[in-house]
BAFI-348083 format. One record per residue (C-alpha): z, y, x. Coordinates in steps of 0.02 Angstrom, whole numbers, padded with zeros to 5 digits, always signed. Example, Ala and Ser with C-alpha at 12.3 -4.5 7.8 and 13.67 -1.06 7.14 Angstrom:
<nodes>
<<+00390,-00225,+00615>>
<<+00357,-00053,+00684>>
</nodes>
This chain:
<nodes>
<<-00891,+02938,+03694>>
<<-00717,+03014,+03695>>
<<-00642,+02996,+03868>>
<<-00469,+03048,+03812>>
<<-00322,+02957,+03889>>
<<-00221,+02991,+03733>>
<<-00347,+02901,+03622>>
<<-00357,+02754,+03742>>
<<-00167,+02739,+03749>>
<<-00159,+02742,+03559>>
<<-00301,+02615,+03550>>
<<-00210,+02496,+03667>>
<<-00045,+02516,+03577>>
<<-00126,+02482,+03409>>
<<-00205,+02325,+03483>>
<<-00031,+02263,+03530>>
<<+00029,+02298,+03352>>
<<-00119,+02200,+03281>>
<<-00080,+02045,+03383>>
<<+00107,+02047,+03352>>
<<+00093,+02090,+03166>>
<<-00024,+01941,+03148>>
<<+00111,+01833,+03227>>
<<+00243,+01902,+03107>>
<<+00130,+01876,+02957>>
<<+00091,+01697,+03008>>
<<+00276,+01657,+03029>>
<<+00318,+01741,+02865>>
<<+00185,+01643,+02772>>
<<+00244,+01481,+02851>>
<<+00424,+01513,+02796>>
<<+00366,+01562,+02622>>
<<+00266,+01400,+02608>>
<<+00407,+01290,+02672>>
<<+00532,+01360,+02548>>
<<+00400,+01378,+02411>>
<<+00452,+01556,+02372>>
<<+00306,+01595,+02258>>
<<+00341,+01447,+02145>>
<<+00528,+01484,+02144>>
<<+00501,+01665,+02096>>
<<+00379,+01609,+01961>>
<<+00510,+01491,+01886>>
<<+00641,+01627,+01889>>
<<+00519,+01752,+01814>>
<<+00477,+01636,+01669>>
<<+00661,+01598,+01644>>
<<+00699,+01785,+01639>>
<<+00559,+01808,+01514>>
<<+00627,+01672,+01399>>
<<+00814,+01704,+01420>>
<<+00849,+01872,+01503>>
<<+01036,+01859,+01466>>
<<+01059,+01678,+01521>>
<<+00962,+01626,+01677>>
<<+01028,+01448,+01678>>
<<+00970,+01417,+01500>>
<<+00807,+01504,+01542>>
<<+00779,+01387,+01688>>
<<+00813,+01240,+01573>>
<<+00681,+01302,+01450>>
<<+00562,+01335,+01595>>
<<+00581,+01157,+01659>>
<<+00539,+01088,+01486>>
<<+00394,+01209,+01468>>
<<+00320,+01154,+01634>>
<<+00323,+00975,+01568>>
<<+00194,+01024,+01438>>
<<+00026,+00937,+01470>>
<<-00060,+01106,+01488>>
<<+00057,+01156,+01630>>
<<+00107,+00987,+01701>>
<<-00066,+00972,+01779>>
<<-00018,+01118,+01892>>
<<+00136,+01027,+01957>>
<<+00110,+00909,+02104>>
<<+00227,+00794,+02201>>
<<+00300,+00852,+02366>>
<<+00232,+00698,+02454>>
<<+00148,+00531,+02420>>
<<+00316,+00442,+02401>>
<<+00426,+00588,+02354>>
<<+00502,+00605,+02181>>
<<+00523,+00791,+02207>>
<<+00385,+00900,+02140>>
<<+00309,+01064,+02196>>
<<+00296,+01187,+02053>>
<<+00145,+01300,+02039>>
<<+00145,+01471,+02118>>
<<+00029,+01540,+01984>>
<<+00007,+01505,+01798>>
<<-00138,+01579,+01699>>
<<-00077,+01687,+01556>>
<<-00190,+01599,+01430>>
<<-00121,+01429,+01478>>
<<+00059,+01491,+01473>>
<<+00043,+01567,+01299>>
<<-00043,+01411,+01232>>
<<+00095,+01299,+01303>>
<<+00234,+01414,+01240>>
<<+00165,+01414,+01063>>
<<+00159,+01225,+01072>>
<<+00331,+01207,+01151>>
<<+00381,+01060,+01041>>
<<+00206,+00982,+01061>>
<<+00175,+00977,+00875>>
<<-00011,+01003,+00898>>
<<-00130,+01127,+00820>>
<<-00100,+01084,+00639>>
<<+00012,+01232,+00599>>
<<+00001,+01420,+00584>>
<<+00059,+01552,+00709>>
<<+00223,+01589,+00618>>
<<+00274,+01406,+00629>>
<<+00226,+01399,+00813>>
<<+00331,+01554,+00850>>
<<+00479,+01482,+00754>>
<<+00473,+01325,+00864>>
<<+00501,+01424,+01024>>
<<+00681,+01385,+01078>>
<<+00719,+01555,+01153>>
<<+00778,+01687,+01030>>
<<+00720,+01830,+01142>>
<<+00547,+01754,+01163>>
<<+00535,+01719,+00975>>
<<+00580,+01899,+00936>>
<<+00452,+01966,+01061>>
<<+00314,+01853,+00995>>
<<+00357,+01898,+00815>>
<<+00342,+02084,+00856>>
<<+00174,+02056,+00939>>
<<+00111,+01954,+00791>>
<<+00169,+02086,+00668>>
<<+00086,+02222,+00772>>
<<-00075,+02121,+00772>>
<<-00072,+02124,+00581>>
<<-00109,+01938,+00571>>
<<-00258,+01945,+00690>>
<<-00236,+01787,+00795>>
<<-00359,+01844,+00929>>
<<-00270,+02010,+00952>>
<<-00100,+01925,+00950>>
<<-00153,+01802,+01084>>
<<-00221,+01943,+01192>>
<<-00060,+02043,+01173>>
<<+00047,+01890,+01211>>
<<-00054,+01859,+01370>>
<<-00029,+02041,+01420>>
<<+00158,+02022,+01386>>
<<+00162,+01877,+01508>>
<<+00056,+01968,+01637>>
<<+00170,+02120,+01632>>
<<+00318,+02007,+01666>>
<<+00228,+01927,+01812>>
<<+00197,+02099,+01886>>
<<+00385,+02117,+01902>>
<<+00394,+01944,+01981>>
<<+00263,+01998,+02108>>
<<+00374,+02146,+02150>>
<<+00522,+02029,+02179>>
<<+00416,+01922,+02295>>
<<+00350,+02072,+02392>>
<<+00527,+02135,+02421>>
<<+00583,+01965,+02483>>
<<+00433,+01953,+02600>>
<<+00462,+02130,+02664>>
<<+00644,+02092,+02704>>
<<+00595,+01933,+02796>>
<<+00458,+02027,+02887>>
<<+00589,+02149,+02952>>
<<+00697,+02004,+03013>>
<<+00550,+01919,+03098>>
<<+00488,+02081,+03175>>
<<+00658,+02122,+03248>>
<<+00679,+01944,+03313>>
<<+00506,+01944,+03392>>
<<+00522,+02118,+03466>>
<<+00694,+02087,+03542>>
<<+00653,+01914,+03607>>
<<+00492,+01974,+03690>>
<<+00558,+02146,+03736>>
<<+00410,+02235,+03656>>
<<+00456,+02416,+03688>>
<<+00325,+02536,+03618>>
<<+00383,+02679,+03729>>
<<+00375,+02572,+03884>>
<<+00203,+02503,+03839>>
<<+00137,+02678,+03805>>
<<+00203,+02737,+03974>>
<<+00119,+02590,+04062>>
<<-00047,+02625,+03976>>
<<-00032,+02809,+04017>>
<<+00006,+02789,+04202>>
<<-00091,+02631,+04247>>
<<-00278,+02662,+04229>>
<<-00327,+02481,+04270>>
<<-00209,+02410,+04138>>
<<-00269,+02537,+04010>>
<<-00452,+02494,+04044>>
<<-00418,+02306,+04028>>
<<-00322,+02326,+03865>>
<<-00453,+02442,+03790>>
<<-00592,+02320,+03836>>
<<-00497,+02178,+03752>>
<<-00458,+02284,+03599>>
<<-00642,+02328,+03576>>
<<-00680,+02142,+03558>>
<<-00560,+02123,+03411>>
<<-00643,+02097,+03243>>
<<-00563,+02099,+03068>>
<<-00607,+01914,+03049>>
<<-00469,+01880,+03173>>
<<-00348,+01909,+03029>>
<<-00375,+01729,+02977>>
<<-00331,+01660,+03148>>
<<-00222,+01505,+03159>>
<<-00045,+01509,+03225>>
<<-00105,+01427,+03386>>
<<-00237,+01562,+03412>>
<<-00109,+01698,+03379>>
<<+00010,+01621,+03506>>
<<-00133,+01622,+03631>>
<<-00163,+01807,+03595>>
<<+00021,+01847,+03621>>
<<+00015,+01757,+03788>>
<<-00139,+01857,+03833>>
<<-00041,+02018,+03813>>
<<+00063,+01968,+03963>>
<<-00093,+01922,+04061>>
<<-00161,+02097,+04029>>
<<-00009,+02164,+04122>>
<<+00064,+02239,+03964>>
<<+00251,+02256,+03998>>
<<+00327,+02129,+03879>>
<<+00466,+02006,+03914>>
<<+00638,+02029,+03990>>
<<+00639,+02052,+04179>>
<<+00767,+02105,+04307>>
<<+00760,+02293,+04313>>
<<+00831,+02407,+04446>>
<<+01004,+02466,+04404>>
<<+01020,+02653,+04367>>
<<+01122,+02758,+04486>>
<<+01235,+02842,+04362>>
<<+01322,+02800,+04199>>
<<+01234,+02938,+04105>>
<<+01063,+02871,+04154>>
<<+01113,+02696,+04100>>
<<+01166,+02755,+03928>>
<<+01007,+02855,+03909>>
<<+00902,+02703,+03954>>
<<+00994,+02599,+03824>>
<<+00960,+02729,+03689>>
<<+00776,+02742,+03738>>
<<+00760,+02552,+03743>>
<<+00834,+02532,+03568>>
<<+00720,+02669,+03503>>
<<+00566,+02587,+03579>>
<<+00611,+02417,+03505>>
<<+00644,+02490,+03333>>
<<+00480,+02584,+03336>>
<<+00388,+02422,+03372>>
<<+00480,+02326,+03237>>
<<+00445,+02463,+03109>>
<<+00261,+02462,+03157>>
<<+00248,+02273,+03136>>
<<+00318,+02281,+02959>>
<<+00165,+02381,+02906>>
<<+00065,+02220,+02920>>
<<-00090,+02160,+03011>>
<<-00216,+02225,+02881>>
<<-00149,+02402,+02904>>
<<-00164,+02396,+03093>>
<<-00336,+02315,+03085>>
<<-00393,+02462,+02980>>
<<-00316,+02588,+03100>>
<<-00392,+02497,+03249>>
<<-00564,+02505,+03169>>
<<-00547,+02691,+03135>>
<<-00492,+02730,+03312>>
<<-00635,+02622,+03379>>
<<-00758,+02725,+03276>>
<<-00677,+02884,+03341>>
<<-00699,+02827,+03520>>
<<-00881,+02779,+03495>>
<<-00930,+02928,+03387>>
<<-00945,+03049,+03533>>
<<-00897,+03230,+03540>>
<<-01015,+03357,+03459>>
<<-01127,+03451,+03582>>
<<-01066,+03625,+03630>>
<<-01143,+03766,+03530>>
<<-01255,+03887,+03623>>
<<-01233,+04075,+03617>>
<<-01386,+04091,+03504>>
<<-01313,+03967,+03379>>
<<-01145,+04058,+03381>>
<<-01239,+04220,+03334>>
<<-01330,+04127,+03193>>
<<-01494,+04126,+03287>>
<<-01607,+03983,+03334>>
<<-01596,+03885,+03171>>
<<-01783,+03868,+03164>>
<<-01790,+03799,+03340>>
<<-01650,+03674,+03310>>
<<-01712,+03619,+03138>>
<<-01891,+03593,+03193>>
<<-02057,+03684,+03172>>
<<-02068,+03648,+02985>>
<<-01897,+03713,+02940>>
<<-01950,+03894,+02916>>
<<-02093,+03845,+02802>>
<<-01979,+03737,+02696>>
<<-01851,+03875,+02685>>
<<-01979,+04002,+02624>>
<<-02076,+03887,+02509>>
<<-02059,+03928,+02323>>
<<-01960,+03807,+02215>>
<<-02070,+03686,+02117>>
<<-02016,+03655,+01940>>
<<-02086,+03510,+01843>>
</nodes>
């Protein structure tokens, strides 16, 4: 096993990132659920698909489209007595295209051209007409292309959502790091200089499993509290005042750098740090290769190291079937 202090310090620091990034992810998901970001981005994405030049009119068409029986089943009330409704965060492309081509709910007794003409959005009508013309009247191909058209639009919506989540993750990471005073440089120094703390943190990190990524908020809060119990230097405490002004300014700069490094690390997400933690754990348990002997360095001793049958196998003629 590698007995390197550097690897153990990195292992302990990554463990801290895993715990805190889980906390940030849990908070981010909670905020996203409360404000129903996925559903809101979906509504805006559909509105942009129907009316790219007029979002308000697009949202109006989207609201009517979501009233279609095929899509209304995906809408649920906010509460048992609430009149407000929670819109879906995901709509299957097949269901969307079927509802769009039946926007006026005229039923199935008409052809595709009539269904396209009934779509209230001029931009959507033009796009569907191009797809139908390209399909050369093949309804199956047209339907497949229309579903792909919707899926491509939802890819852009997913990009919007990811950017919103990433921005919020930065805000949460900075808030968490500053409030708890999680300074990566200070933690690394503590792990480097305090052998007992380093051993305790490494032992705890070795017990972490990827399944912990589904931990509840309460369990994550317990893990964050455990960081302090492991003597990891987090939290604001009264520190000794530096002797000179120059030292004070330097400590401020180093503190800000340590906090920013932690915040940047947390924005990479818990899955990333779980993967890194697993790789470092394998590195620690892999063991260093045995030192080569002088005979091996000179290219000798292969027969001895490979076993008594190695020479016979090397000299045996190739058998061709």
